[in-house]
All heavy atoms as an XYZ file, in Angstrom:
677
protein
N      18.754     23.948    -54.735
C      19.669     23.460    -53.766
C      18.896     22.193    -52.999
O      17.792     22.347    -52.453
C      19.985     24.492    -52.640
C      20.611     24.020    -51.446
C      22.032     24.545    -51.313
O      22.464     25.483    -51.771
N      22.867     23.776    -50.464
N      19.523     21.026    -53.078
C      19.001     19.772    -52.387
C      19.452     19.886    -50.902
O      20.479     20.169    -50.625
C      19.571     18.610    -53.162
C      18.957     18.570    -54.660
C      19.041     17.350    -52.379
C      19.739     17.430    -55.412
N      18.450     19.586    -50.098
C      18.727     19.561    -48.718
C      19.570     18.247    -48.374
O      19.277     17.163    -48.693
C      17.333     19.448    -47.903
C      17.373     19.734    -46.507
C      16.016     19.925    -45.935
C      16.209     19.873    -44.403
N      14.917     19.362    -43.848
N      20.770     18.476    -47.682
C      21.610     17.378    -47.321
C      21.409     16.975    -45.955
O      21.587     15.727    -45.542
C      23.001     17.818    -47.467
C      23.393     18.209    -48.835
C      24.978     18.286    -49.054
C      25.415     19.647    -48.757
N      26.843     19.925    -49.062
N      21.048     17.721    -45.063
C      20.886     17.452    -43.592
C      19.340     17.288    -43.294
O      18.599     18.152    -43.458
C      21.523     18.434    -42.667
C      22.984     18.588    -42.922
C      23.677     19.218    -41.622
N      23.526     18.281    -40.499
C      24.453     17.393    -40.267
N      25.313     17.079    -41.061
N      24.252     16.662    -39.158
N      19.033     16.035    -42.543
C      17.639     15.865    -42.125
C      17.889     15.391    -40.738
O      17.561     14.199    -40.336
C      17.036     14.788    -42.950
S      16.688     15.262    -44.583
N      18.267     16.367    -39.840
C      18.559     16.035    -38.326
C      17.085     15.699    -37.646
O      16.148     16.192    -38.004
C      19.020     17.334    -37.542
C      20.348     17.681    -38.139
O      21.079     16.855    -38.767
O      20.835     18.746    -37.744
N      17.231     14.568    -36.974
C      16.149     14.100    -36.146
C      15.899     14.801    -34.756
O      17.036     14.765    -34.107
C      16.210     12.588    -35.966
C      16.190     11.825    -37.394
C      14.858     11.872    -38.007
O      13.827     11.698    -37.369
N      14.898     12.018    -39.296
N      14.789     15.190    -34.415
C      14.617     15.801    -33.065
C      14.059     14.615    -32.071
O      13.181     13.902    -32.486
C      13.489     16.829    -33.043
C      14.102     18.203    -33.275
C      13.095     19.282    -32.953
C      13.572     20.600    -32.822
N      13.855     21.329    -33.991
N      14.765     14.283    -31.026
C      14.511     13.417    -30.151
C      14.066     13.910    -28.769
O      14.597     14.880    -28.416
C      15.612     12.398    -29.896
C      16.300     11.662    -31.117
C      17.600     10.884    -30.617
C      15.177     10.701    -31.663
N      12.967     13.372    -28.149
C      12.562     13.762    -26.861
C      13.138     12.770    -25.776
O      12.709     11.557    -25.991
C      11.148     14.001    -26.842
C      10.544     15.085    -25.956
C      11.135     16.366    -26.409
C       9.058     15.034    -26.160
N      13.938     13.250    -24.933
C      14.536     12.216    -23.876
C      13.678     12.435    -22.557
O      13.561     13.693    -22.255
C      16.030     12.477    -23.714
C      16.734     12.246    -25.012
C      16.492     11.522    -22.688
C      18.189     12.684    -24.912
N      13.060     11.378    -22.040
C      12.458     11.614    -20.760
C      13.177     10.894    -19.662
O      13.636      9.836    -19.835
C      10.984     10.999    -20.976
C      10.136     12.050    -21.810
C       8.697     11.755    -21.683
O       8.311     10.663    -21.129
N       7.902     12.713    -22.007
N      13.012     11.287    -18.417
C      13.688     10.801    -17.306
C      12.854     11.092    -16.043
O      11.965     11.916    -16.136
C      15.140     11.097    -17.134
C      15.372     12.678    -16.848
S      15.283     13.217    -15.212
C      16.557     12.243    -14.449
N      12.939     10.351    -15.066
C      12.378     10.566    -13.822
C      13.322     10.799    -12.660
O      14.412     10.222    -12.639
C      11.490      9.347    -13.397
C      10.380      8.999    -14.445
C       9.733      7.682    -14.141
C       8.661      7.465    -15.334
N       8.147      6.121    -15.281
N      12.872     11.747    -11.717
C      13.764     12.053    -10.633
C      13.735     10.830     -9.586
O      12.837     10.067     -9.719
C      13.454     13.478    -10.009
O      12.058     13.370     -9.520
C      13.614     14.594    -10.976
N      14.553     10.979     -8.715
C      14.589      9.940     -7.546
C      13.410     10.057     -6.710
O      12.718     11.033     -6.647
C      15.798     10.233     -6.754
C      16.265      9.095     -5.823
C      17.549      9.439     -5.026
O      18.320     10.233     -5.540
O      17.549      8.894     -3.945
N      12.893      8.915     -6.297
C      11.715      8.770     -5.444
C      11.987      9.272     -4.042
O      12.918      8.823     -3.408
C      11.293      7.342     -5.444
S       9.623      7.114     -4.685
N      11.217     10.186     -3.737
C      11.361     10.823     -2.292
C       9.970     10.928     -1.639
O       9.004     11.033     -2.316
C      12.080     12.123     -2.357
C      13.469     11.960     -2.828
C      11.328     13.105     -3.120
N       9.946     11.295     -0.279
C       8.595     11.522      0.314
C       7.950     12.716     -0.384
O       8.605     13.684     -0.770
C       8.985     11.955      1.793
C      10.306     11.313      2.024
C      11.025     11.251      0.706
N       6.619     12.547     -0.707
C       5.903     13.517     -1.548
C       5.996     15.010     -0.991
O       6.139     15.941     -1.689
C       4.411     13.168     -1.647
S       4.249     11.623     -2.577
N       6.059     15.052      0.494
C       6.192     16.490      0.971
C       7.547     17.173      0.786
O       7.630     18.215      0.730
C       6.035     16.306      2.579
O       6.885     15.401      3.064
N       8.575     16.286      0.425
C       9.864     16.879      0.047
C      10.060     17.101     -1.364
O      11.047     17.742     -1.825
C      10.934     15.930      0.672
C      11.060     15.651      2.121
C      12.131     14.674      2.327
C      11.130     16.963      2.944
N       9.202     16.601     -2.255
C       9.351     16.501     -3.654
C       9.038     18.003     -4.342
O       9.372     18.227     -5.356
C       8.638     15.394     -4.270
C       9.127     15.050     -5.630
O      10.366     15.050     -5.863
N       8.314     14.750     -6.585
N       8.453     18.820     -3.613
C       8.091     20.069     -4.092
C       9.202     20.835     -4.644
O       9.180     21.539     -5.637
C       7.365     20.937     -3.098
C       6.398     21.815     -3.418
C       5.249     21.249     -4.304
C       5.589     22.514     -2.292
N      10.391     20.801     -3.919
C      11.638     21.408     -4.245
C      12.480     20.705     -5.189
O      13.475     21.307     -5.653
C      12.377     21.776     -2.951
C      11.612     22.443     -1.901
C      11.181     23.920     -2.324
O      12.038     24.618     -2.946
O       9.988     24.176     -2.171
N      12.214     19.442     -5.630
C      13.014     18.741     -6.449
C      13.057     19.451     -7.902
O      12.204     19.713     -8.479
C      12.446     17.269     -6.577
O      12.455     16.670     -5.291
C      13.357     16.457     -7.536
N      14.415     19.377     -8.365
C      14.700     19.949     -9.669
C      15.176     18.894    -10.653
O      15.641     17.874    -10.261
C      15.736     21.030     -9.534
C      15.456     22.337     -8.687
C      14.154     23.058     -9.200
O      14.167     23.332    -10.447
N      13.203     23.345     -8.436
N      14.795     19.114    -11.974
C      15.379     18.334    -12.925
C      16.898     18.575    -13.152
O      17.271     19.631    -12.852
C      14.620     18.417    -14.208
S      12.885     17.917    -14.101
N      17.609     17.492    -13.682
C      19.046     17.742    -13.969
C      19.142     18.822    -14.953
O      18.183     19.186    -15.772
C      19.467     16.473    -14.660
C      18.580     15.496    -14.235
C      17.244     16.174    -14.014
N      20.422     19.497    -15.083
C      20.648     20.700    -15.943
C      20.160     20.245    -17.423
O      20.528     19.070    -17.796
C      22.153     20.990    -15.971
N      19.511     21.141    -18.084
C      19.180     20.854    -19.405
C      17.821     20.256    -19.600
O      17.221     20.178    -20.627
N      17.231     19.766    -18.494
C      15.930     19.111    -18.662
C      14.812     20.079    -18.120
O      15.115     20.919    -17.264
C      15.924     17.789    -17.672
C      16.597     16.632    -18.325
C      18.035     16.540    -18.125
C      15.922     15.666    -18.892
C      18.629     15.447    -18.762
C      16.620     14.507    -19.403
C      17.899     14.510    -19.427
O      18.525     13.331    -19.947
N      13.675     19.866    -18.585
C      12.472     20.642    -18.188
C      11.529     19.778    -17.327
O      11.080     18.687    -17.817
C      11.826     21.219    -19.390
O      12.671     21.954    -20.231
C      10.559     22.193    -19.117
N      11.059     20.240    -16.325
C      10.083     19.501    -15.354
C       8.738     19.585    -16.075
O       8.264     20.711    -16.444
C      10.074     20.094    -13.982
C       9.419     19.239    -13.037
C       9.143     20.080    -11.639
C      10.334     20.231    -10.952
N      10.057     20.913     -9.596
N       8.159     18.437    -16.329
C       6.801     18.384    -16.960
C       5.682     17.991    -16.065
O       4.574     17.864    -16.455
C       6.721     17.516    -18.297
C       7.189     16.157    -17.800
C       7.602     18.050    -19.279
C       6.913     15.027    -19.037
N       6.107     17.859    -14.707
C       5.051     17.588    -13.625
C       5.041     18.728    -12.679
O       5.987     19.500    -12.587
C       5.265     16.253    -12.968
O       6.795     16.163    -12.651
C       5.069     15.026    -13.806
N       3.929     18.932    -12.122
C       3.780     20.046    -11.132
C       3.645     19.628     -9.723
O       3.515     18.396     -9.305
C       2.567     20.725    -11.433
C       2.524     21.438    -12.866
O       3.597     21.871    -13.301
N       1.396     21.211    -13.543
N       3.841     20.596     -8.803
C       3.668     20.421     -7.331
C       4.577     19.294     -6.748
O       5.709     19.336     -6.870
N       3.875     18.310     -6.172
C       4.684     17.279     -5.543
C       5.016     16.164     -6.456
O       5.671     15.183     -6.142
C       4.040     16.633     -4.256
O       2.732     16.186     -4.757
C       3.744     17.748     -3.188
N       4.589     16.384     -7.744
C       4.984     15.358     -8.806
C       3.903     14.057     -8.798
O       2.843     14.248     -8.494
N       4.401     12.992     -9.255
C       3.574     11.889     -9.445
C       3.803     10.838     -8.354
O       4.983     10.413     -8.224
C       3.731     11.296    -10.868
C       3.310     12.381    -11.879
C       2.907     10.043    -11.184
C       3.676     11.968    -13.270
N       2.720     10.440     -7.646
C       2.921      9.358     -6.545
C       2.963      8.001     -7.051
O       2.105      7.157     -6.913
C       1.726      9.727     -5.681
C       0.636     10.104     -6.645
C       1.396     10.860     -7.631
N       4.003      7.560     -7.872
C       4.077      6.357     -8.573
C       5.228      5.480     -8.265
O       5.571      4.727     -8.969
C       3.906      6.512    -10.123
C       5.213      7.246    -10.645
O       5.974      7.712     -9.760
O       5.343      7.304    -11.835
N       5.871      5.716     -7.107
C       6.918      4.965     -6.802
C       7.023      4.769     -5.210
O       6.204      5.252     -4.458
C       8.242      5.881     -7.155
S       8.304      7.442     -6.254
N       8.085      4.017     -4.865
C       8.299      3.721     -3.476
C       9.812      3.949     -3.034
O      10.606      3.890     -3.954
C       8.048      2.280     -3.093
C       6.529      1.974     -3.280
C       6.146      0.489     -2.864
N       5.962      0.449     -1.372
C       4.895      0.859     -0.801
N       3.858      1.371     -1.462
N       4.704      0.719      0.600
N       9.876      4.576     -1.785
C      11.413      4.692     -1.385
C      11.579      3.980     -0.057
O      10.528      3.476      0.459
C      11.565      6.252     -1.223
C      10.882      6.768     -0.040
C      11.399      7.093      1.272
C       9.627      7.341     -0.214
C      10.624      7.577      2.180
C       8.792      7.938      0.862
C       9.337      8.046      2.045
O       8.721      8.612      3.108
N      12.722      3.777      0.254
C      13.057      2.868      1.366
C      13.644      3.734      2.477
O      14.506      4.552      2.381
C      14.053      1.838      0.931
C      13.408      0.936     -0.094
C      13.611      1.208     -1.558
C      12.487     -0.015      0.236
C      12.967      0.454     -2.487
C      11.951     -0.879     -0.746
C      12.097     -0.565     -1.995
O      11.408     -1.341     -3.078
N      13.185      3.377      3.777
C      13.628      4.027      4.944
C      14.312      3.011      5.878
O      13.567      1.915      6.111
C      12.417      4.802      5.691
C      12.777      5.776      6.776
C      13.566      6.985      6.120
C      11.494      6.289      7.231
N      15.462      3.026      6.220
C      16.125      2.058      7.112
C      16.016      2.594      8.549
O      16.461      3.647      8.909
C      17.452      2.003      6.774
C      18.134      0.573      6.785
C      19.418      0.366      6.326
O      19.623      0.747      5.130
O      20.360     -0.103      7.067
N      15.396      1.812      9.517
C      15.284      2.043     10.870
C      15.886      0.857     11.663
O      15.277     -0.131     11.715
C      13.873      2.348     11.320
C      13.231      3.601     10.526
C      13.724      2.624     12.839
C      11.772      3.761     10.623
N      17.039      1.165     12.180
C      17.885      0.105     12.927
C      17.836     -1.177     12.020
O      18.653     -1.079     11.065
C      17.135     -0.120     14.280
C      17.360      1.026     15.129
C      16.958      0.801     16.607
C      17.111      2.047     17.449
N      16.500      1.950     18.746
N      17.123     -2.197     12.423
C      17.189     -3.497     11.609
C      16.213     -3.653     10.725
O      16.177     -4.593      9.908
C      17.353     -4.728     12.631
O      16.089     -4.653     13.406
C      18.409     -4.620     13.443
N      15.301     -2.621     10.530
C      14.198     -2.877      9.641
C      14.260     -1.794      8.511
O      14.721     -0.788      8.596
C      12.803     -2.545     10.380
C      12.610     -3.471     11.437
N      12.280     -4.803     11.228
C      12.631     -3.336     12.736
C      12.093     -5.461     12.276
N      12.248     -4.649     13.401
N      13.860     -2.281      7.189
C      13.777     -1.360      6.085
C      12.330     -1.342      5.689
O      11.640     -2.228      5.418
C      14.579     -1.980      4.833
C      16.098     -2.032      5.270
C      14.346     -1.088      3.717
C      16.948     -2.699      4.209
N      11.777     -0.084      5.688
C      10.380      0.180      5.344
C      10.300      0.723      3.913
O      11.098      1.504      3.450
C       9.883      1.355      6.361
C       9.805      1.006      7.779
C       9.217      2.328      8.537
C       8.916     -0.220      8.029
N       9.254      0.208      3.233
C       9.035      0.634      1.826
C       7.779      1.602      1.991
O       6.839      1.105      2.337
C       8.793     -0.603      1.031
O       8.270     -0.160     -0.243
N       8.013      2.850      1.481
C       6.959      3.795      1.684
C       6.543      4.456      0.372
O       7.421      4.538     -0.489
C       7.331      4.853      2.734
C       7.715      4.450      4.141
C       8.525      5.521      4.799
C       6.490      4.148      4.802
N       5.341      4.671      0.246
C       4.894      5.433     -1.005
C       5.529      6.773     -1.258
O       5.599      7.500     -0.183
C       3.473      5.453     -0.902
C       3.026      5.338      0.414
C       4.178      4.543      1.131
N       6.141      7.205     -2.361
C       6.759      8.460     -2.498
C       6.219      9.028     -3.920
O       5.380      8.507     -4.593
N       6.961     10.180     -4.191
C       6.633     10.977     -5.418
C       7.928     11.245     -6.235
O       9.027     11.124     -5.638
C       6.025     12.206     -5.062
S       4.439     12.213     -4.355
N       7.791     11.290     -7.500
C       8.962     11.754     -8.339
C       8.418     12.737     -9.500
O       7.297     12.760     -9.802
C       9.733     10.560     -8.824
C       8.874      9.591     -9.651
C       9.606      8.269    -10.013
N       8.695      7.278    -10.535
C       9.122      6.162    -10.974
N      10.434      5.785    -10.737
N       8.333      5.279    -11.500
N       9.315     13.425    -10.078
C       8.937     14.313    -11.135
C       9.387     13.690    -12.370
O      10.248     13.008    -12.500
C       9.598     15.619    -10.989
C       8.910     16.625     -9.991
N       7.584     17.036    -10.156
C       9.310     16.918     -8.751
C       7.231     17.728     -9.156
N       8.094     17.679     -8.273
N       8.589     13.952    -13.530
C       9.037     13.630    -14.835
C       9.694     14.801    -15.486
O       9.207     15.839    -15.458
C       7.824     13.187    -15.563
C       7.262     11.783    -15.158
N       6.735     10.869    -15.961
C       7.242     11.250    -13.831
C       6.301      9.923    -15.199
N       6.621     10.108    -13.909
N      10.892     14.526    -16.160
C      11.542     15.638    -16.885
C      11.749     15.233    -18.275
O      11.832     14.162    -18.689
C      12.985     15.795    -16.220
S      12.891     15.964    -14.398
N      11.943     16.189    -19.159
C      12.126     16.001    -20.620
C      13.207     16.944    -21.242
O      13.431     18.040    -20.592
C      10.746     16.218    -21.392
O      10.965     15.876    -22.593
C      10.269     17.538    -21.240
N      13.802     16.503    -22.226
C      14.937     17.309    -22.813
C      14.801     16.938    -24.367
O      14.669     15.904    -24.775
C      16.191     16.819    -22.280
C      17.424     17.555    -22.958
C      18.639     16.796    -22.319
C      19.933     17.573    -22.646
N      21.172     16.975    -22.045
N      14.878     18.078    -25.072
C      14.889     17.867    -26.600
C      16.299     17.788    -27.063
O      17.219     18.541    -26.636
C      14.210     19.129    -27.253
C      13.674     18.776    -28.591
C      12.870     19.758    -29.138
O      13.469     20.784    -29.779
O      11.489     19.829    -29.090
N      16.545     16.854    -27.891
C      17.866     16.579    -28.406
C      17.822     16.375    -29.922
O      16.933     15.734    -30.406
C      18.385     15.275    -27.674
C      19.776     14.731    -28.157
C      20.856     15.436    -27.701
C      19.897     13.634    -28.979
C      22.158     14.967    -28.129
C      20.991     13.222    -29.468
C      22.177     13.833    -28.964
N      18.724     17.016    -30.594
C      18.869     16.982    -32.070
C      19.860     15.962    -32.441
O      21.052     16.166    -32.143
C      19.045     18.360    -32.671
C      18.431     18.456    -33.977
C      18.151     19.898    -34.523
O      19.053     20.420    -35.073
O      17.087     20.375    -34.183
N      19.468     14.940    -33.115
C      20.490     13.865    -33.572
C      20.770     14.253    -35.050
O      20.048     14.295    -35.990
C      19.864     12.508    -33.449
C      20.940     11.420    -33.806
C      20.283     10.149    -33.476
O      19.615      9.818    -32.594
N      20.702      9.141    -34.388
N      22.092     14.426    -35.419
C      22.482     14.892    -36.674
C      22.289     13.633    -37.675
O      22.564     12.542    -37.272
C      24.024     15.114    -36.620
C      24.373     15.237    -35.087
C      23.282     14.534    -34.410
N      21.700     13.913    -38.756
C      21.371     12.773    -39.732
C      21.421     13.423    -41.109
O      20.900     14.540    -41.336
C      20.027     12.166    -39.428
C      19.997     10.721    -39.703
C      18.786     10.051    -39.056
O      18.950      9.668    -37.830
O      17.776      9.837    -39.772
N      21.900     12.579    -42.039
C      21.921     13.118    -43.393
C      20.493     12.660    -44.069
O      19.886     11.646    -43.770
C      23.052     12.460    -44.183
S      24.710     12.857    -43.679
N      20.121     13.426    -45.176
C      18.870     13.093    -45.859
C      19.288     11.787    -46.691
O      20.369     11.657    -46.917
C      18.474     14.209    -46.784
S      17.933     15.665    -45.808
N      18.155     11.264    -47.307
C      18.364     10.069    -48.107
C      19.330     10.434    -49.293
O      18.997     11.384    -49.897
C      16.988      9.548    -48.529
C      16.969      8.190    -49.016
C      15.505      7.533    -49.306
O      14.578      8.275    -49.041
N      15.496      6.516    -49.905
N      20.222      9.525    -49.620
C      21.083      9.816    -50.775
C      22.267     10.515    -50.411
O      23.047     10.804    -51.321
N      22.427     10.908    -49.121
C      23.568     11.683    -48.666
C      24.342     10.816    -47.632
O      23.590     10.010    -46.930
C      23.262     13.071    -48.144
C      22.780     13.944    -49.380
N      21.510     13.860    -49.784
C      23.338     14.771    -50.015
C      21.375     14.697    -50.678
N      22.418     15.389    -50.924
N      25.562     11.085    -47.383
C      26.306     10.284    -46.433
C      27.448     11.079    -45.893
O      27.916     12.049    -46.389
C      26.794      8.941    -47.028
C      27.511      9.223    -48.429
C      26.990      9.383    -49.628
C      28.926      9.428    -48.528
N      27.889      9.679    -50.553
C      29.067      9.655    -49.895
C      29.937      9.418    -47.573
C      30.504      9.924    -50.308
C      31.299      9.661    -48.128
C      31.434      9.866    -49.460
N      28.073     10.511    -44.859
C      29.344     10.973    -44.289
C      29.073     12.165    -43.318
O      28.030     12.621    -43.123
N      30.191     12.586    -42.719
C      30.072     13.625    -41.728
C      29.582     14.984    -42.314
O      29.107     15.805    -41.660
C      31.508     13.794    -41.220
C      32.457     13.152    -42.078
C      31.631     12.112    -42.776
N      29.877     15.172    -43.624
C      29.372     16.515    -44.289
C      28.189     16.191    -45.170
O      27.785     17.184    -45.954
C      30.471     16.964    -45.087
C      31.764     17.280    -44.344
O      31.511     17.841    -43.123
O      32.969     17.161    -44.722
N      27.505     15.121    -45.106
C      26.372     14.652    -45.835
C      26.646     14.894    -47.383
O      25.810     15.739    -47.970
C      25.235     15.468    -45.275
S      24.666     14.889    -43.638
N      27.585     14.413    -47.885
C      27.904     14.528    -49.346
C      26.927     13.757    -50.144
O      26.474     12.683    -49.686
C      29.270     14.151    -49.601
C      30.374     14.754    -48.866
S      30.407     16.579    -49.080
C      30.986     16.647    -50.742
N      26.621     14.248    -51.347
C      25.734     13.593    -52.313
C      26.471     12.370    -53.040
O      27.656     12.302    -52.909
N      25.814     11.520    -53.757
C      26.438     10.319    -54.394
C      27.082     10.922    -55.630
O      26.743     11.698    -56.351
C      25.299      9.254    -54.857
C      24.809      8.581    -53.596
C      23.737      7.650    -54.071
C      23.349      6.888    -52.751
N      22.247      6.089    -52.954
């Protein structure tokens, strides 16, 4: 039996919104994503705070999240939705 399907595994990564580091402990990843950072996350971003007429840019934290996704693909020499041979 020749293998017809050669699905590709893809790793999708995203970052949560930048917030004050002290508040980031409770931040969750979107549904289906797994948090790959711990504690308050990574302090690699800035968030903005509006005070009356001024906007302050402050250092913040965010979490990195990942999700495994399988992309359907036919093996070489096969094609179509059912991966038929030539």
